[in-house]
DRENSEFI-854306 format. One record per residue: residue in three letters; residue number from 1; x, y, z of N, C-alpha, C in turn. Coordinates in pm, whole numbers. Layout:
REM DRENSEFI-854306
   residu   num      n_X      n_Y      n_Z     ca_X     ca_Y     ca_Z      c_X      c_Y      c_Z
      ALA   NUM        X        Y        Z        X        Y        Z        X        Y        Z
...
This chain:
REM DRENSEFI-854306
   residu   num      n_X      n_Y      n_Z     ca_X     ca_Y     ca_Z      c_X      c_Y      c_Z
      MET     1     -789    -2446    -5983     -780    -2346    -5903     -762    -2352    -5779
      THR     2     -669    -2332    -5695     -705    -2370    -5539     -799    -2292    -5460
      PRO     3     -860    -2316    -5382    -1008    -2235    -5347     -941    -2152    -5234
      LYS     4     -941    -2040    -5216     -919    -1935    -5089    -1008    -1884    -5039
      LEU     5    -1032    -1914    -4886    -1100    -1873    -4829    -1094    -1724    -4749
      ASN     6    -1182    -1632    -4748    -1163    -1532    -4677    -1184    -1496    -4559
      PHE     7    -1145    -1400    -4479    -1197    -1360    -4333    -1368    -1348    -4315
      LYS     8    -1420    -1310    -4371    -1564    -1343    -4360    -1610    -1482    -4356
      GLN     9    -1539    -1547    -4428    -1613    -1692    -4426    -1555    -1751    -4337
      ILE    10    -1445    -1750    -4290    -1373    -1805    -4166    -1446    -1764    -4044
      GLU    11    -1473    -1617    -4026    -1554    -1570    -3934    -1656    -1636    -3963
      MET    12    -1773    -1663    -4023    -1878    -1726    -4058    -1852    -1889    -3998
      LEU    13    -1795    -1969    -4026    -1759    -2106    -4016    -1730    -2116    -3876
      TRP    14    -1647    -2046    -3823    -1602    -1989    -3642    -1720    -1987    -3609
      THR    15    -1809    -1882    -3623    -1918    -1830    -3540    -2044    -1977    -3542
      VAL    16    -2053    -2001    -3655    -2189    -2154    -3655    -2090    -2273    -3573
      VAL    17    -1989    -2295    -3558    -1932    -2406    -3488    -1964    -2375    -3365
      THR    18    -1919    -2235    -3306    -1917    -2244    -3169    -2046    -2210    -3116
      SER    19    -2139    -2119    -3182    -2317    -2085    -3170    -2390    -2213    -3173
      GLY    20    -2352    -2332    -3262    -2442    -2429    -3273    -2532    -2430    -3379
      SER    21    -2560    -2315    -3440    -2666    -2340    -3518    -2644    -2193    -3598
      ILE    22    -2729    -2182    -3726    -2708    -2085    -3820    -2804    -1951    -3774
      SER    23    -2899    -1953    -3696    -2995    -1893    -3659    -2887    -1818    -3545
      ALA    24    -2815    -1876    -3482    -2755    -1829    -3352    -2650    -1752    -3404
      ALA    25    -2581    -1806    -3494    -2439    -1733    -3561    -2511    -1609    -3659
      ALA    26    -2611    -1630    -3713    -2654    -1481    -3760    -2652    -1368    -3674
      LYS    27    -2766    -1405    -3525    -2745    -1308    -3431    -2597    -1220    -3399
      GLN    28    -2526    -1359    -3344    -2389    -1278    -3302    -2310    -1215    -3444
      LEU    29    -2343    -1223    -3540    -2259    -1165    -3656    -2367    -1045    -3679
      ASP    30    -2480    -1036    -3682    -2583     -928    -3697    -2640     -969    -3841
      VAL    31    -2600    -1057    -3876    -2655    -1063    -4037    -2794    -1130    -4003
      THR    32    -2862    -1151    -4145    -2997    -1255    -4147    -2966    -1408    -4163
      GLN    33    -3066    -1471    -4118    -3019    -1641    -4133    -3011    -1659    -4296
      PRO    34    -3093    -1661    -4375    -3050    -1650    -4452    -2917    -1604    -4561
      ALA    35    -2861    -1494    -4516    -2738    -1486    -4562    -2650    -1531    -4499
      VAL    36    -2651    -1607    -4386    -2544    -1722    -4310    -2541    -1842    -4431
      SER    37    -2680    -1885    -4440    -2733    -2005    -4525    -2638    -1990    -4629
      ARG    38    -2657    -1840    -4715    -2628    -1848    -4854    -2452    -1887    -4848
      MET    39    -2419    -1784    -4782    -2247    -1786    -4733    -2199    -1972    -4723
      LEU    40    -2273    -2008    -4637    -2225    -2178    -4623    -2230    -2248    -4726
      ALA    41    -2277    -2193    -4804    -2375    -2306    -4896    -2265    -2239    -5021
      GLN    42    -2236    -2118    -5038    -2132    -2108    -5131    -1960    -2115    -5095
      THR    43    -1952    -2096    -4972    -1830    -2206    -4866    -1823    -2332    -4953
      GLU    44    -1904    -2397    -4919    -1871    -2534    -4951    -1891    -2582    -5058
      ALA    45    -1940    -2487    -5166    -1948    -2538    -5281    -1809    -2462    -5369
      GLN    46    -1750    -2382    -5267    -1608    -2297    -5325    -1502    -2453    -5280
      VAL    47    -1516    -2505    -5140    -1418    -2608    -5127    -1437    -2704    -5166
      GLY    48    -1545    -2741    -5171    -1566    -2898    -5288    -1622    -2974    -5209
      VAL    49    -1629    -2961    -5080    -1680    -3056    -4981    -1748    -3015    -4868
      ALA    50    -1868    -3114    -4788    -1930    -3082    -4721    -1824    -3020    -4595
      LEU    51    -1898    -2915    -4508    -1842    -2858    -4437    -1885    -2920    -4298
      PHE    52    -2006    -2945    -4302    -2145    -3000    -4178    -2226    -3091    -4208
      GLU    53    -2256    -3159    -4121    -2337    -3295    -4142    -2488    -3234    -4082
      ARG    54    -2586    -3274    -4138    -2707    -3236    -4099    -2807    -3329    -3998
      ILE    55    -2827    -3296    -3886    -2828    -3425    -3820    -2950    -3377    -3739
      ARG    56    -3081    -3411    -3804    -3184    -3381    -3689    -3202    -3244    -3678
      GLY    57    -3178    -3161    -3804    -3200    -3018    -3805    -3094    -2979    -3745
      ARG    58    -3007    -3039    -3672    -2866    -2966    -3636    -2749    -2973    -3714
      LEU    59    -2665    -2878    -3712    -2518    -2903    -3766    -2432    -2915    -3698
      ARG    60    -2330    -3031    -3722    -2248    -3073    -3633    -2119    -3054    -3771
      PRO    61    -2007    -3016    -3705    -1875    -3031    -3818    -1862    -3129    -3883
      ALA    62    -1817    -3138    -4014    -1707    -3257    -4038    -1641    -3258    -4059
      LYS    63    -1585    -3436    -4103    -1433    -3421    -4067    -1332    -3318    -4177
      ALA    64    -1362    -3273    -4270    -1315    -3183    -4277    -1299    -3056    -4261
      LEU    65    -1413    -2967    -4180    -1411    -2889    -4126    -1322    -2880    -3988
      ASN    66    -1336    -3022    -3920    -1263    -3030    -3805    -1144    -3043    -3844
      ASP    67    -1097    -3069    -3900     -958    -3076    -3954     -916    -2935    -3979
      LEU    68     -992    -2868    -4046     -947    -2695    -4063     -973    -2588    -3931
      LEU    69    -1061    -2638    -3817    -1069    -2582    -3698     -939    -2501    -3627
      PRO    70     -862    -2588    -3606     -708    -2532    -3568     -672    -2456    -3629
      GLU    71     -703    -2422    -3757     -614    -2302    -3825     -701    -2191    -3822
      ILE    72     -816    -2240    -3844     -969    -2092    -3820     -948    -2064    -3692
      ASP    73     -920    -2117    -3571     -881    -2069    -3467     -748    -1994    -3411
      ARG    74     -671    -2020    -3479     -525    -1922    -3515     -595    -1782    -3606
      ALA    75     -640    -1837    -3677     -670    -1680    -3780     -738    -1593    -3691
      GLN    76     -865    -1664    -3616     -944    -1549    -3575     -863    -1496    -3453
      LYS    77     -770    -1560    -3385     -666    -1517    -3288     -592    -1391    -3349
      ALA    78     -552    -1435    -3482     -476    -1312    -3543     -538    -1206    -3581
      LEU    79     -677    -1226    -3645     -712    -1094    -3637     -774    -1007    -3549
      GLN    80     -778    -1115    -3386     -817    -1003    -3253     -656     -898    -3252
      ARG    81     -596    -1016    -3306     -452     -916    -3233     -432     -769    -3311
      VAL    82     -453     -827    -3451     -456     -674    -3565     -570     -576    -3502
      ASN    83     -651     -600    -3504     -803     -504    -3425     -741     -476    -3328
      ASP    84     -677     -523    -3191     -625     -489    -3087     -536     -334    -3093
      MET    85     -417     -422    -3214     -319     -293    -3235     -406     -186    -3305
      THR    86     -478     -201    -3384     -509      -76    -3443     -616       -7    -3326
      ARG    87     -640      -24    -3184     -739      -12    -3115     -678       97    -3035
      ALA    88     -536       45    -3025     -402       74    -2979     -340      211    -3014
      LEU    89     -361      207    -3151     -307      321    -3253     -409      420    -3229
      VAL    90     -527      398    -3221     -607      503    -3261     -622      564    -3103
      ASP    91     -586      504    -3001     -573      593    -2855     -477      562    -2822
      SER    92     -302      580    -2821     -220      547    -2796     -233      592    -2620
      ARG    93     -290      660    -2570     -290      712    -2397     -390      595    -2331
      GLY    94     -448      542    -2414     -553      412    -2367     -475      318    -2399
      GLY    95     -462      276    -2509     -446      104    -2581     -546       15    -2517
      VAL    96     -480      -93    -2549     -509     -247    -2487     -439     -313    -2424
      LEU    97     -479     -381    -2297     -439     -418    -2215     -487     -590    -2221
      LYS    98     -397     -685    -2261     -434     -815    -2291     -351     -855    -2162
      VAL    99     -435     -939    -2079     -350    -1004    -1961     -423    -1121    -1929
      ALA   100     -342    -1184    -1845     -433    -1327    -1836     -354    -1386    -1678
      SER   101     -440    -1437    -1594     -433    -1507    -1487     -464    -1649    -1464
      ASN   102     -418    -1700    -1362     -455    -1865    -1321     -610    -1790    -1233
      PRO   103     -693    -1897    -1257     -828    -1936    -1226     -814    -1845    -1068
      SER   104     -776    -1876     -997     -747    -1855     -826     -760    -1726     -823
      LEU   105     -710    -1641     -908     -678    -1498     -886     -774    -1407     -967
      SER   106     -889    -1488    -1042     -983    -1418    -1138    -1129    -1373    -1025
      THR   107    -1088    -1414     -911    -1260    -1393     -846    -1262    -1285     -769
      HIS   108    -1141    -1211     -691    -1083    -1087     -622     -985    -1036     -666
      VAL   109     -875    -1064     -680     -731    -1014     -748     -766     -908     -827
      MET   110     -796     -982     -951     -752     -980    -1085     -864     -821    -1106
      PRO   111    -1022     -883    -1040    -1125     -761    -1073    -1087     -641     -981
      ARG   112    -1035     -646     -886     -968     -539     -778     -880     -425     -881
      ALA   113     -777     -556     -946     -668     -470     -960     -720     -444    -1127
      LEU   114     -797     -428    -1212     -859     -431    -1328     -923     -303    -1291
      ALA   115    -1018     -310    -1195    -1079     -203    -1181    -1010      -89    -1123
      ALA   116     -899      -87    -1037     -844       76     -992     -737       89    -1148
      PHE   117     -701       15    -1223     -628       63    -1323     -718      128    -1441
      ARG   118     -854       51    -1431     -961      126    -1537     -962      270    -1485
      GLU   119     -975      269    -1362    -1002      436    -1258     -894      505    -1345
      ARG   120     -782      465    -1320     -628      540    -1336     -661      539    -1464
      TYR   121     -651      501    -1568     -639      477    -1731     -812      430    -1775
      PRO   122     -894      544    -1756    -1025      530    -1847    -1004      472    -1967
      GLY   123     -938      494    -2036     -956      475    -2231     -886      373    -2252
      THR   124     -858      290    -2186     -804      162    -2190     -880       49    -2218
      PHE   125     -884      -48    -2316    -1016     -172    -2346     -904     -258    -2269
      LEU   126     -998     -335    -2192     -952     -475    -2142     -989     -563    -2168
      ARG   127     -852     -660    -2208     -891     -801    -2249     -852     -885    -2177
      PHE   128     -936     -955    -2091     -874    -1108    -1965     -915    -1173    -1966
      GLN   129     -810    -1276    -1970     -864    -1447    -1948     -756    -1509    -1879
      THR   130     -857    -1643    -1847     -765    -1701    -1748     -720    -1847    -1800
      GLU   131     -625    -1911    -1731     -562    -2017    -1785     -494    -2140    -1702
      THR   132     -504    -2268    -1694     -513    -2347    -1531     -354    -2349    -1535
      THR   133     -303    -2391    -1637     -129    -2444    -1661      -33    -2333    -1710
      ILE   134       95    -2360    -1677      187    -2271    -1726      184    -2298    -1888
      GLN   135      139    -2415    -1913      179    -2421    -2059      104    -2344    -2156
      GLU   136      -41    -2345    -2085     -136    -2240    -2138      -94    -2119    -2142
      VAL   137      -56    -2068    -2012       -4    -1943    -1993       97    -1884    -2124
      ALA   138      234    -1969    -2154      322    -1984    -2189      263    -1942    -2349
      GLU   139      205    -2019    -2368      171    -2026    -2564       75    -1892    -2587
      LYS   140       -8    -1809    -2483      -43    -1694    -2507       20    -1615    -2467
      LEU   141      126    -1593    -2411      218    -1460    -2379      307    -1479    -2502
      LEU   142      368    -1616    -2543      470    -1617    -2682      404    -1612    -2799
      SER   143      284    -1592    -2814      202    -1610    -2911      187    -1466    -2949
      GLY   144      180    -1335    -2860      169    -1243    -2828      -25    -1226    -2786
      GLU   145     -103    -1305    -2775     -239    -1324    -2742     -276    -1228    -2627
      VAL   146     -140    -1215    -2527     -157    -1166    -2359      -12    -1110    -2393
      ASP   147      -27    -1001    -2321      118     -909    -2320      162     -943    -2155
      THR   148      103     -993    -2056      153     -998    -1935       51    -1097    -1877
      ALA   149      104    -1179    -1745      -11    -1299    -1658       32    -1228    -1538
      VAL   150      -46    -1265    -1482      -31    -1251    -1318      -64    -1385    -1244
      LEU   151       33    -1473    -1204      -17    -1578    -1162       48    -1640    -1003
      THR   152      -33    -1716     -940       39    -1791     -874       70    -1952     -830
      ILE   153      140    -1974     -976      169    -2067    -1005      323    -2047    -1030
      PRO   154      434    -2109    -1009      553    -2110    -1060      564    -2049    -1202
      ALA   155      672    -1996    -1278      628    -1952    -1418      792    -2005    -1483
      GLU   156      827    -2162    -1450      957    -2227    -1501      907    -2238    -1657
      HIS   157      973    -2172    -1691      939    -2171    -1892     1090    -2092    -1918
      PRO   158     1153    -2178    -1981     1280    -2067    -2073     1261    -1928    -2143
      PHE   159     1149    -1926    -2208     1106    -1799    -2290     1036    -1692    -2245
      LEU   160      993    -1715    -2064      885    -1632    -1960      997    -1606    -1915
      THR   161      989    -1446    -1831     1070    -1369    -1752      958    -1359    -1631
      SER   162      966    -1326    -1511      922    -1307    -1400      976    -1220    -1299
      GLN   163      839    -1154    -1215      904    -1099    -1120      802    -1119     -998
      THR   164      853    -1064     -877      732    -1128     -763      651     -982     -697
      LEU   165      533    -1003     -732      465     -906     -662      422     -885     -521
      CYS   166      393    -1030     -493      388    -1014     -317      393    -1162     -256
      GLU   167      429    -1191     -148      441    -1330     -106      260    -1363      -33
      GLY   168      249    -1515      -67       78    -1546       13      148    -1669       74
      ARG   169       24    -1768       91       13    -1875      168     -118    -1932       95
      LEU   170      -78    -2098      135     -210    -2150      145     -274    -2178      274
      VAL   171     -425    -2164      270     -532    -2170      377     -612    -2275      404
      ALA   172     -658    -2361      448     -730    -2409      455     -904    -2380      469
      VAL   173    -1001    -2417      366    -1117    -2412      372    -1151    -2508      394
      ILE   174    -1278    -2505      530    -1331    -2568      615    -1466    -2567      634
      PRO   175    -1559    -2642      615    -1710    -2643      635    -1724    -2602      782
      THR   176    -1814    -2548      816    -1842    -2477      913    -1919    -2586     1021
      ALA   177    -1974    -2707      983    -2057    -2828     1070    -1922    -2903     1131
      TYR   178    -1783    -2876     1036    -1695    -2932     1088    -1619    -2883     1226
      GLU   179    -1614    -2960     1350    -1606    -2846     1476    -1451    -2830     1466
      VAL   180    -1334    -2882     1403    -1240    -2774     1378    -1247    -2674     1283
      SER   181    -1331    -2621     1251    -1354    -2502     1150    -1335    -2409     1284
      ARG   182    -1380    -2395     1371    -1411    -2334     1490    -1251    -2235     1516
      LYS   183    -1179    -2330     1497    -1002    -2322     1528     -984    -2174     1493
      ARG   184     -852    -2116     1558     -804    -2031     1497     -725    -2037     1391
      HIS   185     -659    -2139     1391     -552    -2185     1299     -552    -2347     1327
      VAL   186     -543    -2369     1236     -498    -2579     1225     -363    -2636     1170
      SER   187     -322    -2714     1240     -202    -2785     1195     -271    -2925     1071
      LEU   188     -193    -2970      999     -208    -3060      868     -257    -3189      959
      ALA   189     -211    -3235     1066     -291    -3315     1178     -435    -3319     1199
      ASP   190     -433    -3219     1246     -598    -3188     1269     -708    -3212     1182
      LEU   191     -626    -3186     1021     -728    -3218      859     -707    -3344      827
      VAL   192     -616    -3412      896     -569    -3533      823     -701    -3660      841
      ASP   193     -752    -3648      888     -872    -3708      925     -992    -3726      870
      PHE   194    -1010    -3630      791    -1102    -3547      719    -1136    -3535      556
      PRO   195    -1259    -3585      495    -1213    -3589      362    -1150    -3452      290
      GLN   196    -1073    -3462      205     -997    -3379      134    -1026    -3353      -37
      ILE   197    -1101    -3230      -40    -1065    -3186     -191     -944    -3146     -244
      VAL   198     -876    -3218     -321     -752    -3159     -361     -783    -3078     -508
      VAL   199     -646    -2946     -485     -682    -2887     -608     -584    -2913     -723
      GLY   200     -586    -3030     -766     -498    -3024     -850     -401    -3178     -787
      GLU   201     -406    -3304     -816     -307    -3393     -767     -186    -3373     -866
      ARG   202     -179    -3312     -975      -86    -3293    -1015      -51    -3172    -1086
      LEU   203     -123    -3085    -1017     -103    -2888    -1047      -41    -2909     -909
      HIS   204        5    -2758     -938      119    -2661     -802       55    -2690     -677
      PHE   205      -86    -2618     -668     -120    -2602     -567     -113    -2755     -455
      GLY   206     -191    -2863     -554     -217    -2975     -522      -93    -3047     -450
      MET   207      -24    -3017     -530      171    -3068     -508      228    -3058     -394
      VAL   208      187    -2889     -339      236    -2807     -251      204    -2890     -118
      ALA   209       60    -2921     -143       -8    -2943      -33       -3    -3116       23
      ALA   210        8    -3184      -77       81    -3351      -60      200    -3358      -29
      ASN   211      320    -3246      -59      467    -3298      -28      434    -3244      147
      ALA   212      346    -3122      152      374    -3072      303      307    -3211      399
      PHE   213      217    -3274      349      154    -3352      427      316    -3499      478
      ALA   214      346    -3519      300      422    -3642      319      564    -3623      417
      ARG   215      573    -3497      433      695    -3457      534      642    -3468      655
      ALA   216      500    -3453      714      496    -3465      781      455    -3607      843
      GLY   217      462    -3719      774      433    -3805      772      273    -3846      795
      LEU   218      218    -3768      697       68    -3774      730      -13    -3817      576
      ALA   219      -77    -3922      596     -183    -3941      452     -286    -3876      439
      PRO   220     -326    -3807      355     -467    -3727      355     -538    -3805      315
      LYS   221     -687    -3786      345     -762    -3898      251     -860    -3769      147
      VAL   222     -757    -3818       31     -841    -3746      -79     -965    -3832     -116
      MET   223    -1043    -3735     -144    -1160    -3793     -213    -1237    -3731     -324
      ALA   224    -1184    -3594     -377    -1197    -3544     -489    -1054    -3482     -530
      ASP   225    -1081    -3468     -687     -979    -3379     -719    -1025    -3255     -816
      VAL   226    -1017    -3135     -855    -1022    -3054     -925     -945    -2979     -933
      PRO   227     -937    -2905    -1097     -834    -2806    -1156     -825    -2653    -1086
      THR   228     -944    -2626     -983     -882    -2448     -952     -971    -2442     -803
      SER   229     -893    -2360     -754     -941    -2303     -595    -1092    -2313     -607
      HIS   230    -1145    -2247     -640    -1288    -2211     -665    -1402    -2345     -686
      LEU   231    -1343    -2413     -777    -1413    -2530     -767    -1430    -2646     -672
      ALA   232    -1279    -2597     -544    -1249    -2691     -464    -1364    -2658     -337
      CYS   233    -1370    -2518     -363    -1471    -2406     -218    -1578    -2475     -278
      ALA   234    -1653    -2447     -367    -1749    -2480     -416    -1831    -2611     -364
      LEU   235    -1727    -2710     -365    -1773    -2877     -340    -1762    -2864     -177
      ALA   236    -1623    -2805     -128    -1638    -2769       33    -1769    -2719       88
      ASN   237    -1795    -2610       22    -1917    -2567       90    -2052    -2642       92
      THR   238    -2070    -2766       -4    -2167    -2855       -1    -2115    -2928      185
      GLY   239    -2010    -2951      253    -2012    -2995      326    -1921    -3130      293
      MET   240    -1864    -3140      152    -1812    -3273      156    -1671    -3301      186
      GLY   241    -1619    -3203      229    -1476    -3218      282    -1407    -3080      259
      TYR   242    -1291    -3074      301    -1200    -2926      281    -1126    -2933      256
      ALA   243    -1044    -2801      196     -958    -2786       67     -849    -2694      142
      ILE   244     -730    -2708       44     -636    -2640       57     -615    -2573      -46
      VAL   245     -639    -2396      -49     -621    -2324     -140     -532    -2214     -126
      ASP   246     -501    -2136     -237     -433    -2010     -203     -532    -1916     -127
      GLU   247     -442    -1830      -28     -513    -1738       42     -609    -1635      -59
      PHE   248     -545    -1591     -219     -605    -1487     -263     -742    -1519     -324
      SER   249     -765    -1661     -304     -888    -1711     -386     -999    -1695     -283
      VAL   250     -977    -1661     -208    -1056    -1649      -84    -1046    -1529       28
      ALA   251     -974    -1430      -62     -961    -1311       11    -1090    -1215       76
      GLU   252    -1197    -1295       11    -1319    -1213       52    -1406    -1331       48
      ASN   253    -1415    -1414      159    -1510    -1536      155    -1624    -1528       91
      ILE   254    -1686    -1574       28    -1832    -1562      -36    -1879    -1654       15
      TRP   255    -1835    -1786       43    -1893    -1946       78    -1964    -1910      235
      PRO   256    -2077    -1942      221    -2141    -1906      372    -2101    -2049      427
      GLN   257    -2103    -2161      388    -2082    -2277      463    -1919    -2316      483
      LEU   258    -1853    -2218      492    -1699    -2265      503    -1635    -2124      605
      ARG   259    -1507    -2180      642    -1433    -2112      705    -1322    -2129      640
      VAL   260    -1240    -2006      651    -1074    -1994      604     -998    -1998      700
      VAL   261     -928    -2086      742     -851    -2095      877     -703    -2109      822
      PRO   262     -593    -2020      896     -490    -2051      855     -436    -2167      898
      ILE   263     -322    -2219      844     -243    -2360      864     -124    -2306      935
      ASP   264     -105    -2425     1008       26    -2370     1116      175    -2392     1034
      GLU   265      188    -2497      916      284    -2528      905      309    -2445      760
      PRO   266      422    -2396      725      439    -2301      620      419    -2350      479
      LEU   267      343    -2315      415      298    -2371      266      263    -2208      192
      PRO   268      408    -2173      159      441    -2008       74      379    -2046      -77
      LEU   269      337    -1934     -122      343    -1946     -286      331    -1740     -290
      ARG   270      350    -1726     -437      382    -1612     -466      339    -1569     -573
      MET   271      279    -1401     -527      206    -1347     -694      326    -1309     -781
      LEU   272      315    -1374     -924      447    -1320     -995      355    -1242    -1132
      LEU   273      425    -1162    -1157      368    -1064    -1266      487    -1116    -1409
      VAL   274      434    -1192    -1516      516    -1245    -1592      512    -1216    -1745
      HIS   275      600    -1251    -1861      581    -1179    -1964      678    -1276    -2057
      ALA   276      708    -1280    -2184      795    -1314    -2284      945    -1257    -2271
      ALA   277     1019    -1308    -2213     1158    -1261    -2181     1226    -1216    -2355
      ASP   278     1164    -1288    -2461     1223    -1167    -2596     1135    -1038    -2626
      ARG   279     1008    -1047    -2552      976     -924    -2548      932     -823    -2461
      PRO   280      951     -727    -2452      940     -576    -2360      818     -600    -2322
      LEU   281      762     -557    -2216      652     -517    -2204      583     -373    -2250
      SER   282      477     -401    -2330      413     -272    -2365      370     -178    -2273
      GLU   283      349      -69    -2300      334       86    -2223      206       63    -2120
      VAL   284      109       -9    -2177       -6      -40    -2140       23     -152    -2022
      ALA   285       94     -249    -2065      116     -378    -1932      213     -309    -1839
      LYS   286      313     -187    -1840      399     -128    -1793      333      -62    -1667
      ARG   287      209       -2    -1741       95       68    -1653       10      -15    -1536
      PHE   288        9     -117    -1591      -82     -197    -1507      -44     -314    -1399
      ALA   289       86     -291    -1460      219     -339    -1324      245     -251    -1237
      GLN   290      230     -132    -1233      295      -33    -1160      111      -41    -1045
      VAL   291        1      -53    -1094      -98      -24    -1049      -73     -178     -965
      LEU   292      -61     -277    -1015      -52     -376     -887       31     -387     -803
      ARG   293      139     -332     -846      276     -343     -720      202     -234     -620
      GLY   294      163     -121     -654       87      -36     -579      -16     -157     -463
      LEU   295     -135     -212     -508     -196     -260     -449     -124     -372     -371
      TYR   296      -68     -424     -426      -36     -567     -338       96     -595     -278
      ARG   297      221     -492     -351      355     -482     -290      376     -518     -141
      ASN   298      307     -460      -89      339     -413       48      237     -473      103
      GLU   299      126     -537       86       20     -585      180       73     -757      269
């Protein structure tokens, strides 16, 4: 007879893997440590192979479990979607807002928008996550893991549709120790002799900045490559170099050793509301979109 795992076993395996130990998994699952140990032993006996290797008292997923983990991950996400739908059915006035953004919007824009939305619709449960690439966003939107996404990276995907919420631009974040940081605005030529921390040489912001330097006939001195504006600011704040980031990520400059300076050359970007083209926005997502437009469309 083919062994079949139930959701409790799947949840237990996932929790042990992600928490790193049986004791930590027991705390997350709100059960006793012996209960987790018994379920793990029963599960291994049921499937007929060891799912973990015991190394110096710690558990490490064995090859058999590593092969199963992608499917276990999908099963966990599917169960979460069922729970979200159940929550929405219980309170149709509130429901569940499942939204994603790219990291640069997660510091100021999304907290502000979610707070305004929550104030207007206090019965709504919020599920928010960030993704770095459009491929990751598309996967979450098309699978239904999120209803909509707010992005400052172009949503160029055949199965996604987007609408512009507002316009923005890239700006320079410059260490206060650099004399050029005292200028009210800078050109790319003002920056080119300083070390640059680029936000992804192969990502949207980095490519926009690189293309602008190329059009100006300038070669920036790139000394570091990071995936997000937040990380670029963190490095720049140490004085290592300047960075060119989207203005939304530094709407409130929290970095004491940085100045945010506009750039003379036009480096535009757009804030987009994105969802799956073949799936209409849920009512709760429509309400969130309305709040977003009120906050940012006219700014």
